Structure formats: C-alpha cells, structure tokens
C-alpha positions as a printed Julia matrix, in Angstrom:
88×3 Matrix{Float64}:
   9.96    9.95    2.1
   7.64    8.96   -0.81
   8.02    5.82   -2.96
   6.77    5.83   -6.42
   6.92    3.79   -9.62
   8.37    4.41  -13.02
   5.35    6.47  -14.2
   6.49    9.35  -11.99
  10.06    9.39  -13.13
  10.24   13.07  -14.03
  12.26   16.04  -12.8
   9.12   18.04  -12.38
   7.59   15.67   -9.9
  10.96   15.45   -7.91
  11.18   19.21   -7.75
   7.5    19.5    -6.4
   8.27   17.02   -3.65
  11.64   18.58   -2.66
   9.79   21.97   -2.34
   7.53   20.42    0.12
  10.3    18.88    2.05
   9.64   15.43    1.05
  12.34   13.09   -0.19
  11.25   11.3    -3.38
  12.4     7.65   -4.05
  11.19    7.18   -7.49
  12.21    4.13   -9.81
  14.09    5.18  -12.79
  13.14    4.19  -16.24
  15.03    1.91  -18.48
  16.24    0.01  -15.24
  15.64   -3.69  -14.64
  12.35   -4.64  -12.83
  12.92   -5.65   -9.37
  15.3    -2.89   -8.67
  14.36    0.37   -6.75
  11.64    1.05   -4.49
   9.34   -1.85   -5.72
  10.54   -4.05   -2.77
   8.73   -1.65   -0.37
   5.58   -1.19   -2.3
   4.74   -4.82   -2.34
   4.09   -4.75    1.44
   1.27   -2.29    0.83
  -0.19   -3.84   -2.15
  -0.22   -7.3    -0.48
  -1.93   -5.91    2.61
  -4.71   -4.25    0.45
  -5.09   -7.53   -1.39
  -5.57   -9.47    1.95
  -7.97   -6.98    2.99
  -9.96   -7.5    -0.24
 -10.09  -11.22    0.62
 -12.9   -10.49    2.78
 -16.02  -10.07    0.64
 -17.69   -7.72    2.91
 -14.81   -5.18    2.42
 -14.21   -5.73   -1.23
 -17.6    -4.1    -2.09
 -18.8    -1.86    0.49
 -22.36   -3.04    1.33
 -22.61   -1.04    4.79
 -24.12    2.37    4.54
 -22.95    3.5     8.11
 -19.31    4.29    8.47
 -18.96    2.97   12.0
 -20.01   -0.49   10.88
 -17.62   -0.54    7.88
 -14.8     0.45   10.17
 -15.72   -2.26   12.61
 -15.45   -4.89    9.8
 -12.11   -3.41    8.71
 -10.73   -3.58   12.2
 -12.06   -7.12   12.47
 -10.37   -8.14    9.25
  -7.16   -6.59   10.3
  -7.35   -8.69   13.54
  -7.86  -11.8    11.63
  -4.96  -11.06    9.26
  -2.65  -10.53   12.2
  -3.67  -13.5    13.93
  -3.03  -15.64   10.9
   0.21  -14.16   10.27
   1.1   -14.88   13.92
   0.02  -18.4    13.62
   2.36  -19.02   10.76
   5.25  -17.67   12.7
   4.68  -19.81   15.79
C-alpha cells in the first residue's frame, strides 16, 4: 500500500502502481483538506521533525556512517523514552 498526496492524483501513477502489485491510496483533488490519506502521513512527518530536533542530525557533521547511525539510534531511543514518559 502506498500513500500519496494530491500532487500524484493521476491515472498514470495509479496504473503504474497497480502493475507493480502496489495498492495506491492517493488523495483526490477538489476534496476538502483533512480527508484521505493525510491522517497517516502526519505520523511519518512528525517523526522526521522530532529527529530534526537534534542538531547533530539536522546537519550531518559526521563523516563516518557508523557514528552518524549511532547518533540516529541514540536520538530514536531518546524520542521513545520521552514518549513513554508522557504516557505513564
């Protein structure tokens, strides 16, 4: 399943996805905002914005991939911990 916004509302894209065995969920043009797949996309955008809250991840200063990946894992742990603290 692939979620997409109104910019991809065209039969050409839907056909290409169906040919690859992917079910498209594309928001339709001329529909009010807040309807369609936008509800699910916000989860991904919110998570990326949380990761960008860590300055070291917003601009990649590290040259080595393993160090950058370690900071990414550390940021994910902190985000999860903060989220769990709010739930308790």
